[in-house]
C-alpha positions in Angstrom: 16.8 -33.2 76.9 18.5 -29.7 78.9 22.0 -31.2 77.5 20.8 -31.6 74.1 19.2 -27.9 74.5 22.2 -26.2 75.6 23.6 -28.1 72.5 21.0 -26.4 70.1 22.0 -23.2 71.8 25.5 -23.5 71.2 25.0 -24.4 67.6 22.7 -21.9 66.8 25.7 -18.7 68.0 28.3 -20.5 65.6 25.5 -19.3 63.1 25.7 -15.2 63.9 23.4 -14.9 61.8 19.8 -13.3 63.3 20.0 -15.1 66.2 17.2 -13.2 67.4 14.8 -14.0 65.2 15.7 -17.7 64.3 14.8 -18.3 68.5 11.8 -16.9 68.2 11.0 -18.1 65.1 11.2 -21.6 66.5 9.6 -20.8 69.7 6.8 -20.8 67.6 7.6 -23.6 65.3 7.3 -25.8 68.7 4.5 -24.3 69.6 2.8 -24.8 67.2 4.4 -28.4 66.8 3.1 -29.2 70.9 -0.1 -28.4 69.6 -0.6 -30.5 66.4 0.1 -33.0 68.8 -1.8 -32.8 71.4 -5.1 -32.1 68.8 -4.0 -35.7 67.0 -4.4 -36.9 71.6 -6.8 -35.7 71.8 -8.9 -36.7 68.6 -7.4 -40.3 69.1 -8.8 -39.7 72.7 -11.7 -38.7 71.7 -12.4 -41.4 69.3 -11.6 -44.4 71.4 -14.4 -43.5 73.5 -16.8 -43.2 71.1 -16.0 -46.0 69.2 
């Protein structure tokens, strides 16, 4: 997992674009993705209890 993150960071530096904003957007998208996965797991969990 750490290796994957390091490789991703190296690829970003090659772009030479707006690295700071891409990092910020990536963190934001990752947070939203984790939030949606969490919501899905919680809904499945509650549905399995109540049905």
